[in-house]
A tleap script that builds the chain and sets N, CA, C and O, in Angstrom:
source leaprc.protein.ff14SB
mol = sequence {
  NMET LYS ARG SER ILE ALA SER PRO LYS GLY
  LEU TRP LEU LYS THR PRO PHE ALA ASN LEU
  ILE ARG TYR VAL PRO SER GLY ILE TYR PHE
  SER ARG ILE ARG VAL ARG GLY LYS LEU ILE
  ARG ARG SER LEU LYS THR THR SER PRO THR
  VAL ALA LYS LEU ARG LEU GLY ASP LEU GLU
  ASN VAL GLU ARG GLN ARG VAL GLU VAL GLN
  GLY ALA ASN GLU ASN GLY ASN LEU ARG PHE
  GLY ASP ALA PRO ALA ILE PHE ARG GLY ARG
  LEU GLN LYS ASP ALA ALA LEU LYS SER ARG
  THR LYS GLU PHE ARG GLU GLU ARG ILE SER
  ALA LEU LEU LYS SER TRP PRO GLY LEU GLU
  GLN THR GLU VAL GLY LYS ILE SER ASN PRO
  ARG LEU THR CYS ARG ASN ARG HIE CMET
}
set mol.1.N position { 31.034 -21.015 7.377 }
set mol.1.CA position { 29.602 -20.897 7.449 }
set mol.1.C position { 29.074 -20.593 6.046 }
set mol.1.O position { 29.595 -19.747 5.320 }
set mol.2.N position { 28.025 -21.320 5.707 }
set mol.2.CA position { 27.443 -21.202 4.398 }
set mol.2.C position { 26.422 -20.005 4.455 }
set mol.2.O position { 25.425 -20.067 5.173 }
set mol.3.N position { 26.696 -18.976 3.714 }
set mol.3.CA position { 25.803 -17.789 3.801 }
set mol.3.C position { 24.640 -17.766 2.740 }
set mol.3.O position { 23.620 -17.118 2.977 }
set mol.4.N position { 24.792 -18.471 1.579 }
set mol.4.CA position { 23.730 -18.449 0.671 }
set mol.4.C position { 23.870 -19.698 -0.220 }
set mol.4.O position { 24.944 -20.290 -0.336 }
set mol.5.N position { 22.783 -20.057 -0.819 }
set mol.5.CA position { 22.759 -21.214 -1.716 }
set mol.5.C position { 22.353 -20.728 -3.134 }
set mol.5.O position { 21.355 -20.028 -3.304 }
set mol.6.N position { 23.155 -21.122 -4.129 }
set mol.6.CA position { 22.753 -20.643 -5.483 }
set mol.6.C position { 23.244 -21.661 -6.500 }
set mol.6.O position { 24.245 -22.319 -6.218 }
set mol.7.N position { 22.654 -21.834 -7.603 }
set mol.7.CA position { 23.172 -22.576 -8.688 }
set mol.7.C position { 24.183 -21.674 -9.400 }
set mol.7.O position { 24.065 -20.449 -9.433 }
set mol.8.N position { 25.201 -22.365 -9.978 }
set mol.8.CA position { 26.235 -21.544 -10.655 }
set mol.8.C position { 25.697 -20.638 -11.779 }
set mol.8.O position { 26.297 -19.599 -12.053 }
set mol.9.N position { 24.557 -21.010 -12.448 }
set mol.9.CA position { 24.032 -20.295 -13.620 }
set mol.9.C position { 22.896 -19.337 -13.171 }
set mol.9.O position { 22.477 -18.500 -13.970 }
set mol.10.N position { 22.396 -19.429 -11.947 }
set mol.10.CA position { 21.253 -18.677 -11.585 }
set mol.10.C position { 21.566 -17.179 -11.341 }
set mol.10.O position { 22.638 -16.767 -10.898 }
set mol.11.N position { 20.486 -16.405 -11.689 }
set mol.11.CA position { 20.597 -14.964 -11.400 }
set mol.11.C position { 20.101 -14.552 -10.052 }
set mol.11.O position { 20.414 -13.459 -9.582 }
set mol.12.N position { 19.314 -15.423 -9.402 }
set mol.12.CA position { 18.763 -15.123 -8.083 }
set mol.12.C position { 19.447 -15.944 -7.047 }
set mol.12.O position { 19.672 -17.132 -7.277 }
set mol.13.N position { 19.784 -15.404 -5.946 }
set mol.13.CA position { 20.569 -16.026 -4.862 }
set mol.13.C position { 19.641 -16.072 -3.648 }
set mol.13.O position { 19.149 -15.047 -3.176 }
set mol.14.N position { 19.425 -17.273 -3.167 }
set mol.14.CA position { 18.721 -17.427 -1.855 }
set mol.14.C position { 19.487 -16.901 -0.785 }
set mol.14.O position { 20.715 -16.954 -0.849 }
set mol.15.N position { 18.854 -16.349 0.291 }
set mol.15.CA position { 19.570 -15.932 1.520 }
set mol.15.C position { 19.082 -16.747 2.652 }
set mol.15.O position { 18.027 -17.375 2.568 }
set mol.16.N position { 19.848 -16.753 3.741 }
set mol.16.CA position { 19.373 -17.464 4.928 }
set mol.16.C position { 18.088 -16.927 5.618 }
set mol.16.O position { 17.598 -17.537 6.568 }
set mol.17.N position { 17.580 -15.849 5.160 }
set mol.17.CA position { 16.404 -15.166 5.690 }
set mol.17.C position { 15.167 -15.453 4.804 }
set mol.17.O position { 15.205 -15.417 3.574 }
set mol.18.N position { 14.118 -15.728 5.501 }
set mol.18.CA position { 12.820 -15.998 4.737 }
set mol.18.C position { 12.371 -14.774 3.964 }
set mol.18.O position { 12.497 -13.640 4.425 }
set mol.19.N position { 11.851 -15.030 2.793 }
set mol.19.CA position { 11.318 -13.990 1.880 }
set mol.19.C position { 12.302 -12.993 1.346 }
set mol.19.O position { 11.895 -11.943 0.851 }
set mol.20.N position { 13.579 -13.277 1.425 }
set mol.20.CA position { 14.621 -12.373 1.033 }
set mol.20.C position { 15.515 -12.995 -0.025 }
set mol.20.O position { 16.121 -14.036 0.229 }
set mol.21.N position { 15.617 -12.397 -1.193 }
set mol.21.CA position { 16.496 -12.938 -2.253 }
set mol.21.C position { 17.385 -11.838 -2.830 }
set mol.21.O position { 17.058 -10.660 -2.687 }
set mol.22.N position { 18.450 -12.170 -3.449 }
set mol.22.CA position { 19.403 -11.225 -4.020 }
set mol.22.C position { 19.593 -11.488 -5.518 }
set mol.22.O position { 19.796 -12.617 -5.966 }
set mol.23.N position { 19.513 -10.355 -6.282 }
set mol.23.CA position { 19.733 -10.433 -7.677 }
set mol.23.C position { 21.239 -10.425 -7.841 }
set mol.23.O position { 21.872 -9.462 -7.408 }
set mol.24.N position { 21.836 -11.402 -8.419 }
set mol.24.CA position { 23.357 -11.515 -8.452 }
set mol.24.C position { 24.022 -10.386 -9.346 }
set mol.24.O position { 24.992 -9.784 -8.885 }
set mol.25.N position { 23.567 -10.093 -10.531 }
set mol.25.CA position { 24.257 -9.140 -11.345 }
set mol.25.C position { 24.442 -7.774 -10.621 }
set mol.25.O position { 25.512 -7.168 -10.671 }
set mol.26.N position { 23.358 -7.318 -9.951 }
set mol.26.CA position { 23.412 -5.948 -9.365 }
set mol.26.C position { 23.754 -6.033 -7.867 }
set mol.26.O position { 24.290 -5.079 -7.304 }
set mol.27.N position { 23.452 -7.152 -7.230 }
set mol.27.CA position { 23.616 -7.294 -5.772 }
set mol.27.C position { 22.484 -6.694 -5.010 }
set mol.27.O position { 22.582 -6.610 -3.786 }
set mol.28.N position { 21.432 -6.275 -5.619 }
set mol.28.CA position { 20.226 -5.677 -5.002 }
set mol.28.C position { 19.411 -6.803 -4.370 }
set mol.28.O position { 19.268 -7.886 -4.937 }
set mol.29.N position { 18.881 -6.516 -3.176 }
set mol.29.CA position { 18.038 -7.494 -2.454 }
set mol.29.C position { 16.524 -7.206 -2.793 }
set mol.29.O position { 16.092 -6.059 -2.903 }
set mol.30.N position { 15.809 -8.255 -2.938 }
set mol.30.CA position { 14.351 -8.185 -3.265 }
set mol.30.C position { 13.551 -8.955 -2.193 }
set mol.30.O position { 14.063 -9.879 -1.560 }
set mol.31.N position { 12.315 -8.557 -2.014 }
set mol.31.CA position { 11.415 -9.329 -1.157 }
set mol.31.C position { 10.680 -10.282 -2.118 }
set mol.31.O position { 10.415 -9.959 -3.276 }
set mol.32.N position { 10.373 -11.443 -1.590 }
set mol.32.CA position { 9.600 -12.436 -2.392 }
set mol.32.C position { 8.554 -12.955 -1.356 }
set mol.32.O position { 8.799 -13.907 -0.615 }
set mol.33.N position { 7.417 -12.298 -1.350 }
set mol.33.CA position { 6.351 -12.676 -0.390 }
set mol.33.C position { 5.088 -13.088 -1.168 }
set mol.33.O position { 4.808 -12.673 -2.292 }
set mol.34.N position { 4.346 -13.964 -0.431 }
set mol.34.CA position { 3.057 -14.432 -1.010 }
set mol.34.C position { 1.988 -13.887 -0.114 }
set mol.34.O position { 1.989 -14.089 1.101 }
set mol.35.N position { 1.053 -13.172 -0.758 }
set mol.35.CA position { -0.047 -12.562 -0.017 }
set mol.35.C position { -1.317 -13.015 -0.719 }
set mol.35.O position { -1.529 -12.742 -1.901 }
set mol.36.N position { -2.161 -13.718 0.043 }
set mol.36.CA position { -3.430 -14.324 -0.442 }
set mol.36.C position { -3.182 -15.056 -1.711 }
set mol.36.O position { -3.915 -14.891 -2.685 }
set mol.37.N position { -2.158 -15.866 -1.720 }
set mol.37.CA position { -1.886 -16.758 -2.919 }
set mol.37.C position { -1.197 -16.139 -4.022 }
set mol.37.O position { -0.886 -16.842 -4.983 }
set mol.38.N position { -0.896 -14.808 -4.005 }
set mol.38.CA position { -0.263 -14.129 -5.073 }
set mol.38.C position { 1.239 -13.854 -4.677 }
set mol.38.O position { 1.508 -13.371 -3.578 }
set mol.39.N position { 2.158 -14.158 -5.550 }
set mol.39.CA position { 3.562 -13.968 -5.287 }
set mol.39.C position { 3.900 -12.573 -5.702 }
set mol.39.O position { 3.619 -12.132 -6.817 }
set mol.40.N position { 4.518 -11.886 -4.766 }
set mol.40.CA position { 4.940 -10.446 -4.969 }
set mol.40.C position { 6.405 -10.364 -4.797 }
set mol.40.O position { 6.940 -10.768 -3.765 }
set mol.41.N position { 7.076 -9.846 -5.790 }
set mol.41.CA position { 8.521 -9.628 -5.731 }
set mol.41.C position { 8.792 -8.121 -5.914 }
set mol.41.O position { 8.445 -7.554 -6.950 }
set mol.42.N position { 9.392 -7.492 -4.940 }
set mol.42.CA position { 9.638 -6.076 -5.015 }
set mol.42.C position { 11.096 -5.808 -4.545 }
set mol.42.O position { 11.654 -6.470 -3.669 }
set mol.43.N position { 11.670 -4.739 -5.238 }
set mol.43.CA position { 13.055 -4.350 -4.909 }
set mol.43.C position { 13.068 -3.666 -3.578 }
set mol.43.O position { 12.204 -2.845 -3.269 }
set mol.44.N position { 14.096 -4.024 -2.761 }
set mol.44.CA position { 14.291 -3.286 -1.487 }
set mol.44.C position { 15.340 -2.168 -1.639 }
set mol.44.O position { 15.657 -1.462 -0.681 }
set mol.45.N position { 15.842 -2.035 -2.804 }
set mol.45.CA position { 16.735 -0.999 -3.189 }
set mol.45.C position { 17.917 -0.781 -2.304 }
set mol.45.O position { 18.256 0.338 -1.915 }
set mol.46.N position { 18.556 -1.931 -1.988 }
set mol.46.CA position { 19.755 -1.873 -1.118 }
set mol.46.C position { 20.649 -3.075 -1.425 }
set mol.46.O position { 20.152 -4.103 -1.887 }
set mol.47.N position { 21.903 -2.972 -1.189 }
set mol.47.CA position { 22.826 -4.082 -1.340 }
set mol.47.C position { 23.313 -4.572 0.048 }
set mol.47.O position { 24.188 -5.432 0.146 }
set mol.48.N position { 22.757 -4.034 1.040 }
set mol.48.CA position { 23.140 -4.365 2.391 }
set mol.48.C position { 22.154 -5.369 2.995 }
set mol.48.O position { 20.964 -5.056 3.000 }
set mol.49.N position { 22.525 -6.514 3.491 }
set mol.49.CA position { 21.521 -7.498 4.016 }
set mol.49.C position { 20.845 -7.025 5.266 }
set mol.49.O position { 19.703 -7.411 5.514 }
set mol.50.N position { 21.484 -6.213 6.064 }
set mol.50.CA position { 20.887 -5.816 7.343 }
set mol.50.C position { 19.798 -4.748 7.005 }
set mol.50.O position { 18.728 -4.784 7.613 }
set mol.51.N position { 20.028 -3.840 6.095 }
set mol.51.CA position { 19.050 -2.906 5.621 }
set mol.51.C position { 17.902 -3.573 5.010 }
set mol.51.O position { 16.751 -3.227 5.281 }
set mol.52.N position { 18.192 -4.573 4.145 }
set mol.52.CA position { 17.202 -5.319 3.389 }
set mol.52.C position { 16.254 -6.042 4.378 }
set mol.52.O position { 15.045 -6.102 4.150 }
set mol.53.N position { 16.811 -6.584 5.467 }
set mol.53.CA position { 15.885 -7.221 6.536 }
set mol.53.C position { 14.917 -6.264 7.144 }
set mol.53.O position { 13.743 -6.578 7.339 }
set mol.54.N position { 15.424 -5.068 7.450 }
set mol.54.CA position { 14.529 -4.053 8.068 }
set mol.54.C position { 13.486 -3.628 7.063 }
set mol.54.O position { 12.316 -3.492 7.421 }
set mol.55.N position { 13.850 -3.423 5.872 }
set mol.55.CA position { 12.891 -3.012 4.841 }
set mol.55.C position { 11.902 -4.045 4.473 }
set mol.55.O position { 10.807 -3.707 4.023 }
set mol.56.N position { 12.214 -5.254 4.632 }
set mol.56.CA position { 11.398 -6.369 4.230 }
set mol.56.C position { 10.193 -6.389 5.151 }
set mol.56.O position { 9.082 -6.626 4.677 }
set mol.57.N position { 10.356 -6.155 6.415 }
set mol.57.CA position { 9.227 -6.177 7.327 }
set mol.57.C position { 8.241 -5.057 7.008 }
set mol.57.O position { 7.025 -5.243 7.047 }
set mol.58.N position { 8.783 -3.925 6.702 }
set mol.58.CA position { 7.975 -2.725 6.380 }
set mol.58.C position { 7.136 -3.043 5.077 }
set mol.58.O position { 5.936 -2.783 4.993 }
set mol.59.N position { 7.835 -3.595 4.126 }
set mol.59.CA position { 7.215 -3.885 2.796 }
set mol.59.C position { 6.124 -4.922 2.973 }
set mol.59.O position { 5.084 -4.841 2.319 }
set mol.60.N position { 6.329 -5.839 3.796 }
set mol.60.CA position { 5.300 -6.965 4.050 }
set mol.60.C position { 4.071 -6.371 4.629 }
set mol.60.O position { 2.962 -6.705 4.213 }
set mol.61.N position { 4.239 -5.470 5.609 }
set mol.61.CA position { 3.117 -4.821 6.203 }
set mol.61.C position { 2.293 -3.991 5.164 }
set mol.61.O position { 1.063 -4.042 5.124 }
set mol.62.N position { 3.003 -3.272 4.382 }
set mol.62.CA position { 2.327 -2.421 3.372 }
set mol.62.C position { 1.591 -3.251 2.394 }
set mol.62.O position { 0.448 -2.936 2.062 }
set mol.63.N position { 2.201 -4.326 1.901 }
set mol.63.CA position { 1.543 -5.130 0.910 }
set mol.63.C position { 0.292 -5.904 1.458 }
set mol.63.O position { -0.688 -6.128 0.747 }
set mol.64.N position { 0.384 -6.275 2.694 }
set mol.64.CA position { -0.758 -6.958 3.315 }
set mol.64.C position { -1.891 -6.055 3.542 }
set mol.64.O position { -3.045 -6.467 3.420 }
set mol.65.N position { -1.598 -4.745 3.893 }
set mol.65.CA position { -2.671 -3.688 4.103 }
set mol.65.C position { -3.196 -3.328 2.773 }
set mol.65.O position { -4.399 -3.092 2.662 }
set mol.66.N position { -2.403 -3.262 1.745 }
set mol.66.CA position { -2.948 -2.922 0.443 }
set mol.66.C position { -3.906 -3.976 -0.070 }
set mol.66.O position { -4.956 -3.646 -0.622 }
set mol.67.N position { -3.563 -5.221 0.102 }
set mol.67.CA position { -4.437 -6.360 -0.354 }
set mol.67.C position { -5.716 -6.333 0.472 }
set mol.67.O position { -6.801 -6.587 -0.052 }
set mol.68.N position { -5.594 -6.027 1.761 }
set mol.68.CA position { -6.764 -5.980 2.644 }
set mol.68.C position { -7.747 -4.991 2.215 }
set mol.68.O position { -8.941 -5.281 2.141 }
set mol.69.N position { -7.255 -3.740 1.905 }
set mol.69.CA position { -8.147 -2.683 1.438 }
set mol.69.C position { -8.742 -3.040 0.087 }
set mol.69.O position { -9.947 -2.893 -0.118 }
set mol.70.N position { -7.909 -3.507 -0.840 }
set mol.70.CA position { -8.450 -3.868 -2.138 }
set mol.70.C position { -9.524 -4.956 -2.061 }
set mol.70.O position { -10.542 -4.920 -2.753 }
set mol.71.N position { -9.242 -5.940 -1.170 }
set mol.71.CA position { -10.227 -7.004 -0.978 }
set mol.71.C position { -11.547 -6.495 -0.514 }
set mol.71.O position { -12.591 -6.902 -1.024 }
set mol.72.N position { -11.522 -5.628 0.427 }
set mol.72.CA position { -12.811 -5.001 0.984 }
set mol.72.C position { -13.478 -4.296 -0.172 }
set mol.72.O position { -14.691 -4.438 -0.325 }
set mol.73.N position { -12.771 -3.546 -0.997 }
set mol.73.CA position { -13.339 -2.822 -2.148 }
set mol.73.C position { -13.887 -3.767 -3.187 }
set mol.73.O position { -14.977 -3.510 -3.700 }
set mol.74.N position { -13.220 -4.826 -3.527 }
set mol.74.CA position { -13.655 -5.813 -4.490 }
set mol.74.C position { -14.904 -6.548 -4.085 }
set mol.74.O position { -15.777 -6.861 -4.894 }
set mol.75.N position { -14.954 -6.825 -2.733 }
set mol.75.CA position { -16.193 -7.555 -2.229 }
set mol.75.C position { -17.347 -6.696 -2.109 }
set mol.75.O position { -18.443 -7.185 -1.836 }
set mol.76.N position { -17.175 -5.327 -2.310 }
set mol.76.CA position { -18.251 -4.455 -2.124 }
set mol.76.C position { -18.478 -4.018 -0.714 }
set mol.76.O position { -19.481 -3.371 -0.412 }
set mol.77.N position { -17.523 -4.375 0.196 }
set mol.77.CA position { -17.737 -4.054 1.599 }
set mol.77.C position { -17.198 -2.718 2.001 }
set mol.77.O position { -17.434 -2.265 3.121 }
set mol.78.N position { -16.448 -2.046 1.078 }
set mol.78.CA position { -15.797 -0.728 1.443 }
set mol.78.C position { -16.789 0.387 1.240 }
set mol.78.O position { -17.173 0.668 0.104 }
set mol.79.N position { -17.208 1.018 2.284 }
set mol.79.CA position { -18.054 2.133 2.126 }
set mol.79.C position { -17.243 3.416 2.190 }
set mol.79.O position { -16.118 3.371 2.689 }
set mol.80.N position { -17.745 4.586 1.709 }
set mol.80.CA position { -16.946 5.739 1.656 }
set mol.80.C position { -16.615 6.189 3.139 }
set mol.80.O position { -15.583 6.813 3.383 }
set mol.81.N position { -17.474 5.870 4.057 }
set mol.81.CA position { -17.252 6.189 5.469 }
set mol.81.C position { -15.949 5.566 6.004 }
set mol.81.O position { -15.312 6.128 6.895 }
set mol.82.N position { -15.557 4.402 5.453 }
set mol.82.CA position { -14.321 3.729 5.852 }
set mol.82.C position { -13.077 4.300 5.204 }
set mol.82.O position { -11.972 4.226 5.743 }
set mol.83.N position { -13.290 4.864 4.045 }
set mol.83.CA position { -12.126 5.362 3.303 }
set mol.83.C position { -11.396 6.551 3.998 }
set mol.83.O position { -10.165 6.550 3.997 }
set mol.84.N position { -12.033 7.489 4.545 }
set mol.84.CA position { -11.316 8.531 5.224 }
set mol.84.C position { -10.506 8.095 6.345 }
set mol.84.O position { -9.491 8.730 6.629 }
set mol.85.N position { -10.875 7.018 7.047 }
set mol.85.CA position { -10.060 6.479 8.196 }
set mol.85.C position { -8.717 5.904 7.583 }
set mol.85.O position { -7.624 6.144 8.096 }
set mol.86.N position { -8.866 5.188 6.534 }
set mol.86.CA position { -7.650 4.637 5.803 }
set mol.86.C position { -6.771 5.742 5.364 }
set mol.86.O position { -5.556 5.693 5.556 }
set mol.87.N position { -7.383 6.787 4.751 }
set mol.87.CA position { -6.660 7.871 4.226 }
set mol.87.C position { -5.995 8.714 5.330 }
set mol.87.O position { -4.881 9.215 5.176 }
set mol.88.N position { -6.714 8.844 6.425 }
set mol.88.CA position { -6.077 9.617 7.535 }
set mol.88.C position { -4.908 8.883 8.208 }
set mol.88.O position { -3.972 9.513 8.700 }
set mol.89.N position { -4.974 7.557 8.224 }
set mol.89.CA position { -3.864 6.786 8.711 }
set mol.89.C position { -2.698 6.941 7.871 }
set mol.89.O position { -1.603 7.066 8.420 }
set mol.90.N position { -2.793 6.950 6.583 }
set mol.90.CA position { -1.712 7.112 5.653 }
set mol.90.C position { -1.179 8.541 5.705 }
set mol.90.O position { 0.021 8.799 5.610 }
set mol.91.N position { -2.128 9.446 5.861 }
set mol.91.CA position { -1.759 10.863 5.917 }
set mol.91.C position { -0.862 11.183 7.160 }
set mol.91.O position { 0.125 11.908 7.036 }
set mol.92.N position { -1.202 10.658 8.303 }
set mol.92.CA position { -0.466 10.844 9.511 }
set mol.92.C position { 0.919 10.219 9.453 }
set mol.92.O position { 1.867 10.708 10.068 }
set mol.93.N position { 1.015 9.160 8.722 }
set mol.93.CA position { 2.340 8.415 8.705 }
set mol.93.C position { 3.325 9.039 7.648 }
set mol.93.O position { 4.514 8.722 7.646 }
set mol.94.N position { 2.806 9.916 6.772 }
set mol.94.CA position { 3.582 10.437 5.656 }
set mol.94.C position { 4.429 11.607 6.184 }
set mol.94.O position { 3.937 12.724 6.341 }
set mol.95.N position { 5.673 11.331 6.446 }
set mol.95.CA position { 6.602 12.372 6.964 }
set mol.95.C position { 6.977 13.422 5.915 }
set mol.95.O position { 7.457 14.497 6.274 }
set mol.96.N position { 6.764 13.127 4.595 }
set mol.96.CA position { 7.211 14.080 3.630 }
set mol.96.C position { 6.186 15.262 3.567 }
set mol.96.O position { 6.529 16.303 3.007 }
set mol.97.N position { 4.958 15.143 4.114 }
set mol.97.CA position { 4.055 16.253 4.081 }
set mol.97.C position { 4.182 17.191 5.211 }
set mol.97.O position { 4.450 16.759 6.332 }
set mol.98.N position { 3.998 18.509 4.975 }
set mol.98.CA position { 4.048 19.473 5.980 }
set mol.98.C position { 2.755 19.441 6.766 }
set mol.98.O position { 1.748 18.922 6.285 }
set mol.99.N position { 2.771 19.982 7.954 }
set mol.99.CA position { 1.585 19.902 8.806 }
set mol.99.C position { 0.370 20.699 8.282 }
set mol.99.O position { -0.783 20.310 8.472 }
set mol.100.N position { 0.670 21.805 7.629 }
set mol.100.CA position { -0.513 22.491 6.971 }
set mol.100.C position { -1.074 21.747 5.887 }
set mol.100.O position { -2.289 21.824 5.708 }
set mol.101.N position { -0.373 21.041 5.141 }
set mol.101.CA position { -0.863 20.170 4.014 }
set mol.101.C position { -1.791 19.127 4.636 }
set mol.101.O position { -2.892 18.898 4.136 }
set mol.102.N position { -1.366 18.519 5.685 }
set mol.102.CA position { -2.240 17.489 6.420 }
set mol.102.C position { -3.492 18.148 6.871 }
set mol.102.O position { -4.574 17.588 6.693 }
set mol.103.N position { -3.401 19.311 7.449 }
set mol.103.CA position { -4.595 20.029 7.999 }
set mol.103.C position { -5.553 20.342 6.824 }
set mol.103.O position { -6.765 20.171 6.951 }
set mol.104.N position { -4.990 20.808 5.662 }
set mol.104.CA position { -5.873 21.176 4.516 }
set mol.104.C position { -6.568 19.879 4.010 }
set mol.104.O position { -7.745 19.971 3.662 }
set mol.105.N position { -5.995 18.794 3.947 }
set mol.105.CA position { -6.571 17.579 3.448 }
set mol.105.C position { -7.640 17.190 4.442 }
set mol.105.O position { -8.710 16.777 3.995 }
set mol.106.N position { -7.456 17.281 5.744 }
set mol.106.CA position { -8.467 16.941 6.667 }
set mol.106.C position { -9.663 17.925 6.569 }
set mol.106.O position { -10.793 17.510 6.825 }
set mol.107.N position { -9.458 19.186 6.215 }
set mol.107.CA position { -10.524 20.130 5.994 }
set mol.107.C position { -11.333 19.705 4.802 }
set mol.107.O position { -12.561 19.794 4.814 }
set mol.108.N position { -10.647 19.235 3.751 }
set mol.108.CA position { -11.402 18.837 2.511 }
set mol.108.C position { -12.259 17.600 2.758 }
set mol.108.O position { -13.344 17.453 2.196 }
set mol.109.N position { -11.756 16.730 3.594 }
set mol.109.CA position { -12.530 15.492 3.956 }
set mol.109.C position { -13.828 15.947 4.723 }
set mol.109.O position { -14.934 15.465 4.480 }
set mol.110.N position { -13.608 16.870 5.623 }
set mol.110.CA position { -14.771 17.320 6.440 }
set mol.110.C position { -15.750 18.058 5.564 }
set mol.110.O position { -16.955 17.851 5.707 }
set mol.111.N position { -15.278 18.945 4.626 }
set mol.111.CA position { -16.225 19.682 3.729 }
set mol.111.C position { -16.950 18.728 2.848 }
set mol.111.O position { -18.141 18.920 2.603 }
set mol.112.N position { -16.310 17.717 2.361 }
set mol.112.CA position { -16.918 16.750 1.434 }
set mol.112.C position { -18.094 16.013 2.109 }
set mol.112.O position { -19.208 15.882 1.603 }
set mol.113.N position { -17.708 15.547 3.316 }
set mol.113.CA position { -18.771 14.775 4.070 }
set mol.113.C position { -19.928 15.673 4.588 }
set mol.113.O position { -21.050 15.204 4.780 }
set mol.114.N position { -19.630 16.951 4.802 }
set mol.114.CA position { -20.657 17.870 5.196 }
set mol.114.C position { -21.602 18.250 4.062 }
set mol.114.O position { -22.815 18.371 4.227 }
set mol.115.N position { -20.957 18.434 2.871 }
set mol.115.CA position { -21.774 18.871 1.700 }
set mol.115.C position { -22.507 17.766 0.987 }
set mol.115.O position { -23.353 18.076 0.149 }
set mol.116.N position { -22.253 16.508 1.251 }
set mol.116.CA position { -22.841 15.462 0.547 }
set mol.116.C position { -23.426 14.437 1.534 }
set mol.116.O position { -22.750 13.507 1.975 }
set mol.117.N position { -24.721 14.648 1.862 }
set mol.117.CA position { -25.432 13.812 2.804 }
set mol.117.C position { -25.562 12.404 2.310 }
set mol.117.O position { -25.868 12.199 1.136 }
set mol.118.N position { -25.339 11.400 3.171 }
set mol.118.CA position { -25.451 10.017 2.783 }
set mol.118.C position { -24.219 9.424 2.133 }
set mol.118.O position { -24.207 8.246 1.778 }
set mol.119.N position { -23.172 10.240 1.974 }
set mol.119.CA position { -22.027 9.806 1.313 }
set mol.119.C position { -21.260 8.762 2.155 }
set mol.119.O position { -20.632 7.880 1.571 }
set mol.120.N position { -21.284 8.823 3.443 }
set mol.120.CA position { -20.627 7.842 4.283 }
set mol.120.C position { -21.117 6.411 4.107 }
set mol.120.O position { -20.359 5.454 4.265 }
set mol.121.N position { -22.455 6.282 3.763 }
set mol.121.CA position { -23.017 4.955 3.639 }
set mol.121.C position { -22.916 4.411 2.185 }
set mol.121.O position { -23.207 3.241 1.939 }
set mol.122.N position { -22.497 5.280 1.225 }
set mol.122.CA position { -22.324 4.962 -0.141 }
set mol.122.C position { -21.242 3.954 -0.369 }
set mol.122.O position { -20.161 4.129 0.193 }
set mol.123.N position { -21.438 2.881 -1.166 }
set mol.123.CA position { -20.302 2.021 -1.507 }
set mol.123.C position { -19.355 2.762 -2.418 }
set mol.123.O position { -19.807 3.493 -3.300 }
set mol.124.N position { -18.052 2.601 -2.238 }
set mol.124.CA position { -17.044 3.290 -3.118 }
set mol.124.C position { -17.194 2.944 -4.511 }
set mol.124.O position { -17.045 3.822 -5.362 }
set mol.125.N position { -17.479 1.732 -4.841 }
set mol.125.CA position { -17.678 1.185 -6.231 }
set mol.125.C position { -18.819 1.879 -6.970 }
set mol.125.O position { -18.843 1.936 -8.200 }
set mol.126.N position { -19.748 2.397 -6.202 }
set mol.126.CA position { -21.023 3.002 -6.843 }
set mol.126.C position { -20.900 4.520 -7.074 }
set mol.126.O position { -21.814 5.149 -7.607 }
set mol.127.N position { -19.762 5.095 -6.668 }
set mol.127.CA position { -19.483 6.492 -6.914 }
set mol.127.C position { -18.817 6.608 -8.282 }
set mol.127.O position { -17.671 6.196 -8.461 }
set mol.128.N position { -19.528 7.160 -9.223 }
set mol.128.CA position { -19.104 7.284 -10.625 }
set mol.128.C position { -19.016 8.701 -11.028 }
set mol.128.O position { -19.459 9.577 -10.286 }
set mol.129.N position { -18.435 8.991 -12.231 }
set mol.129.CA position { -18.283 10.221 -12.743 }
set mol.129.C position { -19.659 10.880 -13.043 }
set mol.129.O position { -19.831 12.050 -12.702 }
set mol.130.N position { -20.653 10.179 -13.672 }
set mol.130.CA position { -21.943 10.822 -13.884 }
set mol.130.C position { -22.604 11.246 -12.466 }
set mol.130.O position { -23.261 12.283 -12.371 }
set mol.131.N position { -22.411 10.472 -11.493 }
set mol.131.CA position { -22.994 10.738 -10.192 }
set mol.131.C position { -22.339 12.043 -9.593 }
set mol.131.O position { -23.004 12.861 -8.957 }
set mol.132.N position { -21.064 12.175 -9.826 }
set mol.132.CA position { -20.342 13.373 -9.374 }
set mol.132.C position { -20.817 14.609 -10.153 }
set mol.132.O position { -20.975 15.683 -9.573 }
set mol.133.N position { -21.040 14.460 -11.453 }
set mol.133.CA position { -21.521 15.497 -12.276 }
set mol.133.C position { -22.908 16.005 -11.818 }
set mol.133.O position { -23.164 17.206 -11.723 }
set mol.134.N position { -23.783 15.021 -11.540 }
set mol.134.CA position { -25.104 15.234 -11.054 }
set mol.134.C position { -25.036 15.950 -9.659 }
set mol.134.O position { -25.812 16.870 -9.399 }
set mol.135.N position { -24.165 15.543 -8.838 }
set mol.135.CA position { -23.957 16.131 -7.484 }
set mol.135.C position { -23.550 17.707 -7.642 }
set mol.135.O position { -24.049 18.601 -6.958 }
set mol.136.N position { -22.623 17.889 -8.592 }
set mol.136.CA position { -22.195 19.300 -8.765 }
set mol.136.C position { -23.267 20.196 -9.308 }
set mol.136.O position { -23.243 21.401 -9.055 }
set mol.137.N position { -24.227 19.643 -10.060 }
set mol.137.CA position { -25.347 20.475 -10.584 }
set mol.137.C position { -26.286 20.999 -9.445 }
set mol.137.O position { -26.847 22.092 -9.524 }
set mol.138.N position { -26.414 20.186 -8.427 }
set mol.138.CA position { -27.260 20.510 -7.289 }
set mol.138.C position { -26.648 21.504 -6.315 }
set mol.138.O position { -27.337 22.008 -5.427 }
set mol.139.N position { -25.409 21.779 -6.466 }
set mol.139.CA position { -24.737 22.672 -5.507 }
set mol.139.C position { -24.998 24.101 -5.817 }
set mol.139.O position { -24.510 24.984 -5.112 }
savepdb mol mol.pdb
quit
């Protein structure tokens, strides 16, 4: 059974799995995915093909979400009211944080939204340092 295809001089080895390549000198697997026309190559930090396949799916989802959020911000469609929902999703998924840390961050979001009327409708790109300084003077 032919497991991989490579040229004798190549440093990168194709695998039988889509979007998965192996760097020959170290044996580390990398993802090679294209998101919105941009080629992204990231290390999966493993030499095991089974672990690499599992991490590949997770990495693809993360990269596609990242590009989606960046695209909304670049197009001027991302309002501050949308940002806490994105942040809360990431916060709940982060297993490294203690529950009290998550609660504290939720409290800070609530306090910010309560103390700054109209913030939810403001575009993220229009919030700048001078505007924050002006806001602090009025408190």
